FIZA-466208 format. One record per atom (N, C-alpha, C): x, y, z. Coordinates in steps of 0.001 Angstrom, whole numbers, padded with zeros to 6 digits, always signed. Layout:
XYZ/...
This chain:
+000824-001193+000000/+000000+000000+000000/+000870+001260+000000/+001874+001308+000889/+002751+002465+000963/+003513+002629-000337/+003963+001506-000905/+004709+001565-002160/+003832+002155-003269/+002556+001762-003285/+001647+002307-004296/+001509+003820-004141/+001384+004294-002907/+001267+005726-002671/+002537+006453-003087/+003684+005881-002767/+004959+006493-003139/+005086+006618-004652/+004636+005587-005370/+004754+005592-006817/+003819+006623-007451/+002678+006908-006808/+001726+007867-007362/+002025+009305-006942/+002838+009486-005928/+003154+010826-005444/+004188+011458-006360/+003841+012619-006880/+004779+013326-007747/+005649+014239-006890/+006870+014429-007328/+007784+015316-006612/+007279+016752-006721/+007427+017481-005641/+007043+018885-005652/+008027+019671-006506/+007555+020726-007157/+008491+021506-007980/+009525+022218-007109/+010715+022307-007622/+011801+023010-006938/+011710+024466-007391/+011006+025312-006590/+010755+026690-007015/+011408+027691-006064/+011510+028923-006519/+012218+029953-005768/+011562+030244-004419/+010245+030200-004372/+009563+030454-003097/+009990+029466-002021/+010073+028200-002402/+010495+027162-001465/+011942+027375-001044/+012811+027682-001996/+014225+027889-001685/+014426+029119-000800/+013717+030212-001100/+013824+031415-000259/+013319+031130+001147/+012219+030400+001254/+011662+030067+002566/+012643+029215+003359/+013209+028202+002711/+014174+027335+003402/+015392+028128+003859/+015918+028978+002987/+017090+029783+003343/+016762+030742+004483/+015594+031331+004430/+015179+032259+005483/+015047+031540+006826/+014414+030399+006827/+014241+029629+008075/+015600+029217+008632/+016501+028774+007776/+017830+028364+008237/+018576+029556+008824/+018493+030723+008150/+019163+031925+008653/+018577+032330+010007/+017267+032336+010120/+016631+032727+011376/+017022+031807+012526/+017022+030527+012274/+017398+029562+013320/+018855+029742+013732/+019735+029946+012762/+021150+030152+013056/+021352+031439+013868/+020666+032494+013456/+020777+033778+014141/+020250+033688+015577/+019080+033084+015753/+018497+032969+017094/+019398+032143+018012/+019942+031059+017507/+020842+030231+018324/+022090+031012+018711/+022638+031785+017778/+023832+032578+018078/+023529+033677+019082/+022349+034273+019000/+021963+035306+019972/+021849+034703+021375/+021246+033538+021466/+021135+032888+022780/+022516+032514+023302/+023389+032028+022414/+024755+031673+022813/+025536+032904+023266/+025167+034085+022751/+025848+035331+023126/+025308+035893+024440/+024419+035153+025088/+023928+035579+026399/+022541+036180+026406/+021841+036113+025302/+020492+036662+025227/+019483+035506+025244/+019379+034865+026405/+018516+033701+026553/+017053+033976+026273/+016640+035210+026350/+015258+035616+026094/+014928+035653+024604/+015969+035565+023738/+015790+035765+022302/+015148+034549+021662/+014051+034787+020959/+013380+033743+020188/+013103+034288+018794/+012795+033387+017872/+012471+033822+016515/+011201+034678+016503/+010223+034351+017338/+008991+035145+017396/+009296+036560+017878/+010107+036671+018901/+010475+037997+019397/+011296+038755+018365/+012161+038057+017656/+012960+038698+016611/+012059+039272+015526/+010990+038549+015217/+010050+039025+014211/+009423+040353+014583/+009223+040588+015862/+008670+041868+016311/+009770+042919+016438/+010894+042537+017016/+011992+043494+017202/+012462+044083+015882/+012346+043314+014820/+012761+043786+013511/+011960+044976+013013/+010848+045254+013640/+009999+046382+013238/+010163+047596+014144/+010998+047483+015163/+011207+048594+016090/+012502+049305+015710/+012378+050557+015284/+013561+051344+014943/+014400+051547+016202/+015663+051773+016029/+016555+051934+017186/+016179+053114+018055/+015526+054113+017468/+015082+055250+018281/+013617+055117+018698/+013018+053938+018490/+011676+053661+018966/+010606+053798+017902/+009376+053461+018307/+008225+053487+017410/+006956+053580+018260/+005933+054191+017709/+004634+054200+018392/+004070+052786+018354/+003446+052367+019452/+002938+051001+019530/+001907+050732+018439/+001054+051689+018130/+000057+051495+017066/+000739+051262+015719/+001808+051985+015448/+002544+051796+014194/+003220+050428+014172/+003689+049980+015318/+004315+048662+015418/+003297+047572+015090/+002085+047726+015578/+001026+046751+015291/+000750+046723+013795/+000635+047894+013178/+000390+047959+011735/+001545+047355+010943/+002751+047709+011305/+003944+047293+010559/+004210+045797+010693/+003958+045242+011862/+004301+043837+012096/+003326+042872+011442/+002119+043335+011123/+001101+042502+010475/+000732+041271+011304/+000797+041412+012628/+000269+040373+013509/-000771+041033+014405/-001542+040243+015087/-002657+040786+015853/-002180+041698+016987/-003063+042594+017352/-002790+043510+018463/-002470+042716+019735/-003205+041637+019948/-003006+040806+021137/-001638+040130+021114/-001229+039645+019954/+000081+038988+019849/+001199+039995+020084/+001070+041200+019516/+002074+042245+019744/+002134+042572+021227/+000982+042702+021848/+000910+043021+023277/+001624+041946+024102/+001361+040682+023785/+002011+039577+024518/+003525+039601+024332/+003967+039782+023100/+005401+039818+022842/+006050+040997+023561/+005410+042167+023516/+005951+043336+024211/+005966+043132+025721/+004920+042510+026250/+004891+042232+027692/+006101+041395+028093/+006388+040350+027307/+007535+039494+027606/+008856+040220+027462/+008993+041000+026401/+010237+041751+026178/+010433+042820+027242/+009341+043427+027685/+009436+044431+028737/+009812+043767+030068/+009230+042607+030357/+009566+041875+031581/+011039+041451+031591/+011595+041176+030402/+013010+040807+030282/+013925+042026+030320/+013339+043231+030260/+014144+044444+030297/+014751+044833+028956/+014166+044347+027863/+014698+044589+026524/+014093+045861+025917/+012803+046059+026133/+012114+047256+025639/+011377+047908+026801/+010985+049138+026552/+010142+049850+027516/+009051+050574+026754/+007905+050728+027409/+006805+051486+026816/+006596+052737+027649/+006610+053864+026960/+006467+055155+027613/+005305+055908+026978/+004690+056830+027727/+003621+057633+027121/+004174+058468+025968/+003384+058577+024913/+003754+059404+023772/+003436+060856+024120/+004435+061737+024171/+004178+063130+024555/+003268+063869+023572/+003183+063363+022328/+002318+064004+021337/+000889+063505+021390/+000672+062346+022009/-000669+061763+022086/-000752+060942+023362/-001422+061479+024353/-001496+060841+025665/-002116+059462+025661/-002849+059126+024602/-003472+057790+024535/-002506+056753+023977/-001424+057187+023363/-000492+056275+022700/+000723+055977+023559/+001357+054890+023214/+002608+054482+023866/+003720+054461+022837/+004905+054831+023300/+006112+054690+022491/+006860+053454+022981/+007305+052633+022052/+008086+051442+022382/+009532+051747+022009/+010415+051611+022981/+011824+051875+022733/+012691+050840+023415/+013918+050786+022964/+014874+049839+023538/+015458+050377+024834/+015714+049481+025755/+016474+049796+026962/+017957+049612+026619/+018828+049881+027563/+020254+049644+027302/+020511+048161+027043/+019778+047280+027721/+019911+045841+027469/+019481+045509+026041/+018418+046129+025579/+017957+045910+024216/+018951+046420+023185/+019527+047594+023448/+020525+048143+022523/+021784+047288+022493/+022162+046728+023645/+023295+045790+023681/+023004+044569+022800/+021773+044076+022874/+021385+042922+022054/+021440+043275+020573/+021008+044489+020219/+021078+044911+018818/+022515+044948+018327/+023422+045434+019161/+024839+045471+018773/+025375+044050+018578/+025028+043149+019498/+025435+041755+019320/+024814+041177+018053/+023555+041518+017796/+022885+041042+016593/+023588+041511+015327/+024013+042778+015313/+024749+043299+014156/+026030+042499+013918/+026746+042214+014993/+027993+041448+014891/+027714+040028+014387/+026693+039408+014931/+026351+038029+014559/+025915+037958+013098/+025148+038944+012645/+024716+038967+011237/+025921+038999+010306/+026917+039801+010658/+028124+039872+009831/+028899+038555+009867/+028917+037888+011023/+029583+036587+011120/+028887+035557+010228/+027563+035567+010238/+026813+034637+009381/+027107+034941+007915/+027113+036226+007570/+027438+036617+006195/+028818+036105+005788/+029799+036250+006673/+031149+035779+006347/+031148+034269+006095/+030368+033529+006864/+030278+032084+006640/+029633+031788+005279/+028614+032558+004926/+027978+032376+003620/+028976+032653+002495/+029738+033728+002634/+030755+034055+001625/+031756+032909+001534/+032130+032352+002675/+033049+031222+002673/+032476+030007+001957/+031168+029830+002011/+030533+028682+001371/+030335+028871-000126/+029980+030091-000548/+029644+030275-001964/+030583+031227-002706/+031494+031873-001991/+032445+032781-002623/+031917+034212-002704/+032870+035151-002821/+032520+036579-002848/+031637+036936-004038/+031990+036451-005195/+031277+036834-006419/+029825+036342-006386/+029630+035088-006022/+028262+034552-005969/+027459+035220-004859/+028115+035537-003744/+027405+036215-002653/+026966+037612-003090/+027862+038335-003750/+027514+039680-004236/+026367+039601-005243/+026396+038610-006114/+025320+038436-007103/+024000+038105-006399/+024074+037281-005377/+022869+036948-004601/+022287+038201-003962/+023128+038995-003331/+022657+040230-002693/+022050+041178-003721/+022677+041318-004874/+022130+042180-005928/+020764+041676-006381/+020642+040375-006567/+019369+039799-007015/+018283+040007-005958/+018613+039798-004705/+017622+039990-003650/+017195+041446-003544/+018147+042371-003694/+017790+043798-003680/+016874+044137-004847/+017141+043573-006005/+016304+043829-007186/+014884+043312-006959/+014746+042165-006339/+013421+041638-006038/+012717+042478-004978/+013470+042966-004009/+012915+043721-002884/+012334+045068-003307/+012810+045657-004384/+012324+046975-004786/+010860+046952-005183/+010303+045790-005411/+008908+045681-005803/+007988+045376-004629/+008536+045286-003456/+007733+044975-002281/+007290+046250-001584/+006133+046219-000905/+005725+047391-000128/+006748+047689+000960/+006970+048942+001239/+007899+049408+002274/+009354+049079+001958/+009675+048726+000723/+011072+048462+000367/+011870+049718+000575/+013018+049548+001177/+013877+050704+001417/+013416+051533+002599/+012470+051021+003400/+011986+051750+004577/+013101+051774+005613/+013747+052897+005752/+014924+053004+006620/+014551+052991+008096/+013255+053175+008422/+012849+053166+009838/+012746+051754+010370/+012639+050788+009481/+012468+049402+009923/+013825+048778+010190/+013902+048048+011245/+015099+047276+011569/+014960+045917+010912/+016029+045232+010790/+016008+043867+010264/+016451+042954+011405/+015590+041937+011715/+015947+041063+012805/+017203+040305+012594/
């Protein structure tokens, strides 16, 4: 029975979406593990997904909810955890008393600096695996694809 099913199952196409997804997942897992190894035990891929939308000088919580494209409740839960860990803080927005500003604490900024270093280390390993020329071509191709996405080139957004 299993053999019959195997024989009727067609191989999935090897397409760019699948390859980009696999590469992204591998990069995220490698980055999160390196962040935890660097002493940031609170760091998870879910938290990284939110932190990537917080500019280094902060963001209004409502804008963070819009930018992150996850539910208000999920953002609230993630922020609660990050605030309890001392990574971010929420302060009243002086321009709008009903709003909160989300900003990094010194612990959060330290994590960002470690993250910057780790990202460069991962890049160096990638260059070692595929060479400078192929890596540069990959980066050029990804930038070319990115120009067609909403918010491409948004300098206020951080990258996890």
